[in-house]
C-alpha positions, 0 to 999 in steps of 0.5 A, spaced: 794 217 452 796 218 444 802 214 445 798 208 448 798 201 444 791 200 446 785 204 444 782 209 449 775 212 448 771 216 453 763 215 452 758 219 456 753 213 454 750 218 448 756 218 443 764 218 443 767 224 446 774 222 445 778 217 442 786 216 441 790 214 435 790 207 437 782 207 438 781 210 431 786 205 428 783 199 431 776 201 428 779 203 421 777 211 421 780 217 422 781 220 430 776 226 428 771 221 425 769 218 431 768 224 435 760 225 437 759 218 434 754 213 437 758 207 440 753 202 437 755 204 430 762 202 430 760 195 434 757 189 431 751 188 435 752 194 438 746 196 441 747 189 446 754 191 447 753 198 449 747 196 454 752 192 457 758 197 457 754 203 460 753 199 466 760 201 468 758 209 468 755 207 475 761 204 478 761 197 475 767 195 471 765 190 465 769 186 460 767 183 454 769 181 447 765 183 441 766 185 433 768 191 430 766 193 423 771 197 419 768 202 414 771 197 409 767 191 411 773 188 415 771 185 422 776 185 428 775 182 434 776 186 440 777 185 448 773 191 451 774 193 458 769 199 461 771 203 467 767 208 470 769 216 469 766 223 469 766 227 463 763 234 463 761 233 470 757 227 468 758 220 469 761 217 463 765 210 461 772 209 460 773 204 454 780 201 453 780 197 447 785 191 445 785 188 438 785 181 439 784 178 432 791 176 430 791 172 437 785 169 436 787 167 429 793 164 432 790 160 438 785 157 432 791 155 428 794 152 434 788 148 436 788 145 429 795 143 430 794 140 437 788 136 434 792 134 428 798 132 432 793 128 437 790 124 431 797 122 429 798 119 435 792 116 436 793 113 429 798 108 431 794 106 437 788 105 433 791 101 428 794 096 434 787 096 437 783 094 430 788 089 428 787 086 435 780 086 434 780 083 427 785 077 430 779 076 435 773 076 430 777 072 424 780 067 430 773 066 433 770 065 426 775 060 424 774 056 431 766 056 430 767 054 423 772 048 425 767 045 429 760 047 427 756 041 431 758 044 438 753 049 439 756 051 446 763 052 442 759 056 437 755 060 441 762 062 445 765 064 439 759 068 436 759 072 443 766 074 443 766 076 435 760 081 437 764 083 443 770 085 439 766 088 434 763 093 439 770 095 441 771 096 434 765 101 434 767 104 440 774 106 436 770 109 430 766 112 435 772 116 438 774 118 432 767 121 430 767 125 436 774 127 435 772 130 429 765 132 430 762 128 425 757 124 430 750 125 428 747 124 435 749 124 442 745 118 443 744 115 450 742 109 453 741 105 459 748 102 460 750 096 465 757 100 468 760 094 471 761 090 465 763 096 461 768 097 466 771 090 466 771 090 459 776 096 459 781 091 462 782 088 455 782 095 451 787 098 456 792 092 456 796 095 449 796 102 452 799 101 459 806 100 460 809 093 463 810 096 469 803 098 471 798 093 474 790 094 472 786 093 478 778 093 476 773 093 482 766 092 479 762 087 481 755 091 482 752 089 475 745 092 477 749 099 477 746 102 470 746 109 468 743 113 462 750 115 458 753 114 451 757 108 452 762 110 446 764 117 450 764 114 457 769 109 454 773 114 451 773 118 458 775 112 462 781 111 457 783 118 458 783 118 465 787 111 465 792 114 460 793 120 465 794 115 470 799 111 466 803 118 465 803 120 472 807 113 474 813 113 469 816 108 474 810 104 474 804 102 480 797 100 480 792 103 476 785 102 480 778 103 476 772 102 481 765 102 480 760 103 486 753 105 487 752 110 492 748 117 495 753 122 495 753 127 501 750 134 502 756 137 501 757 134 494 750 137 492 752 143 495 758 143 490 754 141 484 747 145 485 745 143 478 745 136 480 738 132 483 739 129 489 739 121 489 743 115 487 749 115 483 754 111 479 761 113 481 767 110 477 773 112 480 780 112 476 786 112 481 793 112 480 799 112 485 803 118 482 805 124 485 798 127 485 795 134 482 799 140 485 794 145 488 795 151 484 793 148 478 787 144 480 782 149 478 785 149 471 785 141 469 778 142 466 780 147 461 781 145 454 788 145 451 791 146 458 796 141 460 802 140 464 806 135 459 811 137 455 810 139 448 808 133 443 806 129 449 799 132 450 793 136 447 790 138 454 784 135 451 783 129 455 780 131 462 776 136 458 772 130 454 771 127 461 768 133 464 764 134 457 762 126 458 759 128 465 755 134 463 752 130 457 750 125 462 747 129 467 753 128 472 759 131 475 767 129 475 771 131 481 778 130 483 779 127 490 786 125 494 791 130 496 798 132 493 803 127 494 798 121 495 796 120 488 790 122 484 783 119 484 778 122 478 771 120 480 766 120 475 758 121 478 753 119 473 745 119 475 743 111 477 737 109 473 733 102 473 736 096 469 732 095 463 727 090 462 729 083 459 728 083 452 722 079 450 724 076 444 723 079 437 716 081 435 714 081 428 714 088 424 707 088 422 703 094 419 697 090 420 694 084 423 698 078 420 701 083 415 708 083 415 711 090 412 714 091 405 721 094 406 725 097 400 732 096 402 738 100 399 745 099 400 751 099 396 755 094 401 753 087 399 755 084 406 751 089 409 745 088 405 745 081 406 745 082 414 740 087 414 735 083 409 736 077 414 734 081 420 728 084 416 726 078 413 726 074 421 722 080 423 717 078 418 718 083 413 718 082 405 724 085 402 726 088 396 734 090 395 737 095 391 745 097 391 744 104 390 739 110 389 737 109 382 736 102 382 732 103 388 727 108 384 727 102 378 725 097 384 720 102 387 717 104 380 716 096 378 713 095 385 708 100 383 710 104 390 707 098 394 712 099 400 711 101 407 718 104 409 725 105 406 731 103 409 737 106 405 744 108 406 746 115 406 753 115 402 752 111 395 754 111 388 750 114 382 745 116 387 746 117 394 740 117 400 738 124 401 738 124 393 733 118 393 729 121 398 728 127 394 726 123 388 721 118 393 718 125 396 715 127 389 712 120 388 710 119 395 711 125 400 708 120 406 713 114 405 717 113 412 725 113 410 730 110 415 737 112 414 743 108 415 750 111 415 757 110 418 758 118 419 754 124 419 755 131 421 750 134 426 748 139 421 747 133 415 743 129 420 738 135 422 737 136 414 736 128 413 731 128 419 727 135 418 721 132 415 716 128 419 717 120 418 725 120 417 730 118 422 737 116 422 741 111 425 749 110 426 752 104 423 754 099 426 746 098 427 744 092 432 738 088 430 734 090 435 736 098 434 734 097 427 727 094 428 726 099 434 727 105 429 723 102 424 717 100 429 717 108 431 717 110 424 711 105 422 707 107 428 707 115 426 
């Protein structure tokens, strides 16, 4: 036992009765210093760990990870296995300690390296896609400009520009998701079939020439409550996996159906509510998934691809999207007959058709007075037009300091503030603190292109504060302001 490379401890649930040299080295003390000491005294949160490990004395083997605190203050990560033992004729626990601190550190470095490798590969594809979208946006804008007297042509151009901008927003959303910089996991009612049909254009530059894409999505009434950005990302991941499974070419099929799964489905996913689901199936004609790894494919960083070809994050993100939406994902099909990944999302009723924009009023016939703060001129002009169209009176400022000047000039007679977060001289959070001293009840709507969940939580900690991610649609902006003013 003294020659064993692992720490070995006998603990009678009252105190340590034996510890070999490896255990003493792991815990950073002399071997004789452990004799008679309570186990909880050498582990961080030792009481909870000791309670869990003590059950091993009754014959139930346990295994857990915990931190050990050395007398020097150094923290070491331990893997602890507990088995029943006998000491002095009474029940005891045999503990085997494995110091996994260095392994966890190396795993973390590997994960970071894999993520950076994935970002590098992603950058080329994103640059390609943004150039495509900019071509569409600029091209349709020029076409509308050339023939402004033709309303049908102008409307078509404007609709295509809006679609391209939404796809660009989806791309930046993927990047923010990947770097954990999205402020919220906002979900909305999404018509799944149109989203899947739009995927064809998005997939075109990513799939090889030998792969055909078949889209079967005709049920426009099939709707789900989901984050459309993460759903797009999940479907892209499945499509790219299908592409990689068919190096010699084939057909990639994406199908959307609204269905009620059978009882066996709900037996496999006991946390799901029975009812209607929107099923999105992505199928390839590759060799399928070997039976021996089917249980592992959802693990983060598990990949069958050669080094440099995959991060093992794709299916993990798909699984996360399904969980976030209250659904499930399954692998269908048998080995040798292609793979079909089915994403099940709880079906919801389609949203009611919008009745048209209502005036944003604070009293009968009285439009809201808004202090609008953003350092980007084009963004500020857009937001001002939206607010004025809703009947608001708008005062503009290009940063926080100018906003304070405008606030004081107007005597503080504003119903709400709409402010960017990142600005020169004085940013949004700093402006909010300054305005709080003047009027602690002033509603503030923050707009930002990116923010971590921690930052977002800090900005919205006070009542009367909301945050909306850019790009923001007119309806989303006015809806958030109505919520603020209604409080």
